[in-house]
C-alpha positions in Angstrom: 20.0 -3.6 10.6 19.9 -1.9 7.2 16.6 -1.3 5.5 15.7 -1.6 1.8 16.0 2.2 1.5 19.5 2.1 3.1 20.6 -0.5 0.6 19.3 1.5 -2.3 21.2 4.5 -1.1 24.3 2.5 -0.5 24.2 1.1 -4.1 23.3 4.3 -5.8 26.2 6.3 -4.3 28.8 4.0 -5.8 30.9 4.6 -8.9 30.5 2.2 -11.8 30.2 3.6 -15.3 30.2 1.1 -18.2 33.4 -1.0 -18.1 34.4 0.3 -14.7 31.9 -1.4 -12.4 34.5 -2.5 -9.8 33.3 -0.4 -6.9 29.6 -1.2 -7.3 30.4 -4.9 -7.8 32.2 -5.0 -4.5 29.2 -3.4 -2.7 26.9 -5.9 -4.3 29.2 -8.7 -3.2 29.0 -7.4 0.4 25.2 -7.9 0.4 24.9 -11.1 -1.6 27.7 -13.0 0.0 25.7 -13.1 3.2 23.5 -15.7 1.7 25.1 -17.1 -1.5 28.5 -17.7 -3.1 29.5 -14.8 -5.3 31.6 -15.0 -8.4 32.8 -12.4 -10.9 33.4 -13.2 -14.5 35.9 -11.8 -17.0 33.4 -9.1 -18.1 32.9 -7.8 -14.6 29.5 -9.3 -14.1 28.6 -10.4 -10.5 26.8 -13.8 -10.3 25.4 -15.9 -7.4 23.9 -19.3 -7.3 21.0 -20.4 -4.9 20.5 -24.1 -5.8 17.2 -25.9 -4.9 14.9 -27.5 -7.5 15.7 -28.7 -11.0 14.3 -25.7 -12.8 16.5 -22.6 -12.7 15.2 -19.0 -12.8 17.7 -16.2 -13.6 17.2 -12.7 -12.1 19.1 -9.9 -13.8 19.7 -6.2 -13.1 22.4 -4.0 -14.4 25.1 -2.4 -12.2 26.5 0.3 -14.5 25.4 4.0 -14.4 25.6 6.7 -17.0 28.6 9.0 -17.0 31.4 10.5 -19.1 34.9 9.7 -20.1 37.9 12.0 -20.3 39.1 12.6 -23.9 41.5 15.4 -23.3 43.0 17.9 -20.9 43.1 21.5 -22.1 45.0 24.6 -20.9 43.6 25.9 -17.6 42.8 22.3 -16.5 39.6 22.0 -18.5 38.6 18.5 -19.5 37.2 17.4 -22.8 34.7 14.6 -22.5 32.5 12.1 -24.3 29.4 10.4 -23.1 29.6 7.0 -21.5 26.1 5.7 -21.8 23.0 7.8 -22.3 24.1 11.0 -20.5 21.6 13.8 -21.3 23.5 17.0 -22.2 20.4 19.1 -21.5 20.9 18.8 -17.7 24.7 18.9 -17.6 25.4 22.7 -17.5 26.8 23.8 -14.1 26.6 20.3 -12.6 29.2 19.3 -10.1 31.0 16.1 -11.0 33.5 13.6 -9.7 36.5 12.7 -12.0 37.7 9.2 -11.0 41.4 9.7 -11.6 44.3 8.6 -9.4 42.2 10.0 -6.6 38.7 11.5 -6.8 38.8 15.0 -8.2 35.8 17.3 -8.0 34.9 19.5 -10.9 32.1 21.6 -12.5 30.6 21.5 -16.0 31.1 24.9 -17.5 28.0 27.1 -18.2 27.7 30.2 -20.2 25.9 33.0 -18.2 22.6 34.0 -19.8 23.9 37.5 -20.2 26.5 36.2 -22.6 24.4 33.7 -24.4 23.1 34.2 -27.9 19.5 33.6 -28.8 20.6 30.4 -30.6 22.3 29.2 -27.4 19.0 29.3 -25.6 17.3 27.0 -28.1 19.4 23.9 -27.7 21.7 22.0 -25.4 25.4 21.9 -26.1 26.8 19.0 -28.1 29.2 16.8 -26.2 32.1 18.2 -28.3 31.4 21.6 -26.7 31.2 20.5 -23.1 34.1 21.3 -20.8 34.7 20.4 -17.1 36.5 23.0 -14.9 38.8 21.2 -12.5 40.1 24.4 -10.8 43.7 23.2 -11.6 46.3 24.2 -14.1 46.8 21.7 -17.0 50.0 20.5 -15.4 48.3 19.9 -12.0 45.4 18.1 -13.7 47.7 15.8 -15.7 49.2 14.5 -12.4 45.9 13.2 -11.2 43.7 12.7 -14.4 44.3 10.7 -17.5 42.5 10.2 -20.8 40.0 7.4 -20.3 39.2 8.3 -16.7 35.5 8.2 -15.9 33.3 11.0 -14.6 30.0 10.9 -12.8 27.5 13.6 -11.7 27.5 14.2 -8.0 24.1 14.1 -6.3 23.6 13.3 -2.6 20.6 11.2 -2.2 17.5 12.4 -0.3 14.0 11.7 0.7 10.6 13.2 -0.4 7.1 12.8 0.8 5.0 9.6 0.2 8.0 7.3 0.6 9.8 8.7 -2.5 13.5 9.1 -2.8 15.9 10.8 -5.2 19.5 10.3 -6.2 21.8 9.4 -9.0 22.1 5.9 -10.5 18.8 4.7 -9.3 18.8 3.3 -12.8 19.4 0.5 -12.2 20.8 0.3 -8.6 17.1 0.1 -7.5 16.7 -2.9 -9.7 19.8 -4.5 -8.1 18.3 -3.9 -4.7 15.0 -5.4 -5.8 16.6 -8.7 -6.9 18.7 -8.9 -3.7 15.6 -8.4 -1.7 13.7 -11.0 -3.7 16.5 -13.5 -3.2 16.4 -12.9 0.6 12.6 -13.5 0.6 12.9 -17.0 -1.0 16.2 -18.0 0.6 14.8 -20.3 3.3 12.2 -22.0 1.2 13.4 -25.4 0.1 10.5 -26.3 -2.3 11.3 -23.8 -5.0 13.2 -23.6 -8.3 16.9 -22.9 -8.2 17.7 -19.2 -8.5 20.7 -17.5 -10.2 21.5 -13.8 -9.8 23.2 -11.8 -12.6 24.3 -8.3 -11.8 25.4 -7.3 -15.3 27.7 -4.6 -16.5 27.6 -2.3 -19.6 23.9 -2.2 -20.1 24.0 1.5 -20.7 26.4 1.0 -23.7 24.5 -1.9 -25.3 23.9 -4.7 -22.9 27.1 -6.6 -23.4 27.2 -7.8 -19.8 23.8 -9.4 -20.1 24.8 -11.1 -23.3 28.0 -12.7 -21.9 26.6 -13.3 -18.4 23.4 -15.1 -19.4 25.3 -17.2 -21.9 27.4 -18.6 -19.1 24.5 -19.3 -16.8 22.2 -22.1 -17.7 18.7 -20.9 -17.0 15.3 -22.1 -18.0 13.7 -18.7 -17.7 14.7 -15.2 -16.6 13.1 -12.1 -15.1 15.0 -8.9 -15.9 14.5 -5.9 -13.6 15.1 -2.3 -14.7 13.5 1.1 -14.4 11.0 2.6 -16.7 9.2 6.0 -17.2 7.0 7.3 -14.4 4.4 10.0 -15.3 4.9 13.7 -14.8 3.4 16.8 -16.4 3.9 16.8 -20.2 4.8 13.1 -20.3 2.8 10.8 -22.6 0.6 8.9 -20.1 0.3 5.9 -22.4 4.1 5.3 -22.1 4.4 5.9 -18.4 3.6 4.2 -15.2 2.8 5.9 -11.9 4.9 6.2 -8.7 3.6 4.2 -5.7 1.4 2.1 -7.9 3.6 -1.0 -8.0 6.0 -2.6 -10.6 5.4 -2.4 -14.3 5.0 -5.8 -15.9 6.4 -5.7 -19.4 4.5 -7.0 -22.5 6.5 -7.0 -25.7 7.2 -9.2 -28.7 10.6 -10.2 -27.3 9.2 -11.1 -23.9 7.6 -14.4 -23.2 3.9 -13.7 -23.1 3.2 -16.6 -20.7 5.7 -15.2 -18.2 4.0 -11.8 -18.4 0.6 -13.4 -17.8 2.0 -15.5 -14.9 3.5 -12.4 -13.3 0.1 -10.6 -13.7 -1.8 -13.5 -12.2 0.7 -13.8 -9.3 0.3 -10.1 -8.5 -3.5 -10.4 -8.5 -3.5 -13.6 -6.4 -1.1 -12.2 -3.8 -2.6 -8.7 -3.8 0.6 -7.0 -5.0 -0.1 -3.7 -6.8 1.1 -3.8 -10.5 0.9 -1.9 -13.7 1.3 -3.0 -17.3 4.0 -1.7 -19.7 3.0 -2.3 -23.3 5.7 -2.2 -25.9 5.3 -3.0 -29.6 9.0 -3.5 -30.3 12.1 -4.2 -28.2 12.2 -3.1 -24.5 15.5 -1.2 -24.5 16.6 -3.4 -21.5 18.7 -6.4 -20.9 15.7 -8.5 -21.5 16.1 -8.1 -25.2 19.6 -9.7 -25.1 18.9 -12.5 -22.5 15.8 -13.6 -24.5 18.1 -14.5 -27.5 21.0 -15.8 -25.5 22.3 -19.3 -26.5 19.2 -21.0 -28.0 16.9 -18.6 -26.3 15.8 -18.1 -22.7 12.2 -17.4 -21.9 12.3 -13.9 -20.4 10.0 -11.5 -18.6 10.5 -7.9 -17.6 9.5 -6.1 -14.4 10.3 -2.4 -14.2 10.4 0.1 -11.4 8.7 3.4 -12.3 11.2 6.3 -12.3 11.0 10.1 -12.9 13.9 12.1 -14.3 15.7 9.1 -15.9 19.3 9.6 -16.9 19.8 12.6 -14.6 21.5 13.1 -11.3 18.2 13.4 -9.5 16.2 10.3 -10.5 13.1 9.7 -8.4 11.5 6.4 -7.3 9.2 5.2 -4.6 10.7 2.7 -2.2 7.4 0.7 -1.9 7.6 0.1 -5.7 11.0 -1.5 -5.2 9.6 -3.6 -2.3 6.6 -4.7 -4.4 8.9 -5.6 -7.3 10.9 -7.9 -4.9 7.7 -9.4 -3.5 6.3 -10.1 -7.0 9.4 -11.8 -8.2 9.7 -13.8 -4.9 6.1 -15.0 -5.2 6.6 -15.9 -8.9 9.6 -18.0 -7.9 7.8 -19.7 -4.9 5.0 -20.4 -7.3 7.4 -22.5 -9.4 7.7 -20.1 -12.3 6.4 -20.9 -15.8 4.4 -24.1 -16.3 4.3 -24.9 -12.6 
């Protein structure tokens, strides 16, 4: 029987950059189809319906991961690329990558040795226009397997650390996907609960289009969006960060329904689930911003999993924070949601 950690690793290893979420959507379908009917819409979103009471609570997490897109093939088999989502150029040099062509092709982002770098080179990361990927092939060989528009992801085998922490690529937001699957499993057998709909949305990393279209098509009375947020580390502003192993971060922001935030907080305290607050004076930078204004508006809350090294190939989370996120959401649902 797979554990929550196994599921997170399974989800995080999958391809699925914005607009190319096919592989990850199939893996999510494998898990969710065990307890609910799964559908896929025209935009590539994965949805599932768990009917029960009259009220409907929507749970959302995004499936896509950051990456790159091939814009050209140069002499020597080097690839020109553009970012696909919020890829951080500061950590790309010398990274090994997978090019998702006619078959997977492994490559390496080029890096200038320090002996040949100028003082100016040392002060800044390369612009994306200057990044090249070495495929080890000739141009002619590369063109047989790789085309403009193919996607690229950083390779990073997952691993475990002390204190129940794990690392890997795409934990943003595959950890969130795992959390809402786990929450759905926790409420599955309870009959006296609101109906639940699951939305695994695409293209969050390029603007949240999947959440916009997906939530429009799903009639919901309220929503809880799940994403990752900043976890503290040296030189990070503590007021903007949560802590690993201290529970989910309950969002408070103008776009979020304050009563949902308060109900989540009260639920955590009543059920002795560890939690933290994430206070934001503007938008949240997550799908919650889009779902809240879908159709005539959907009352929306946000629960985030603390994460270090966001938008890199070695993102770090604590598995117990994912479990606590799932438990909090499940207890909120079993408590009837807002106005119960």
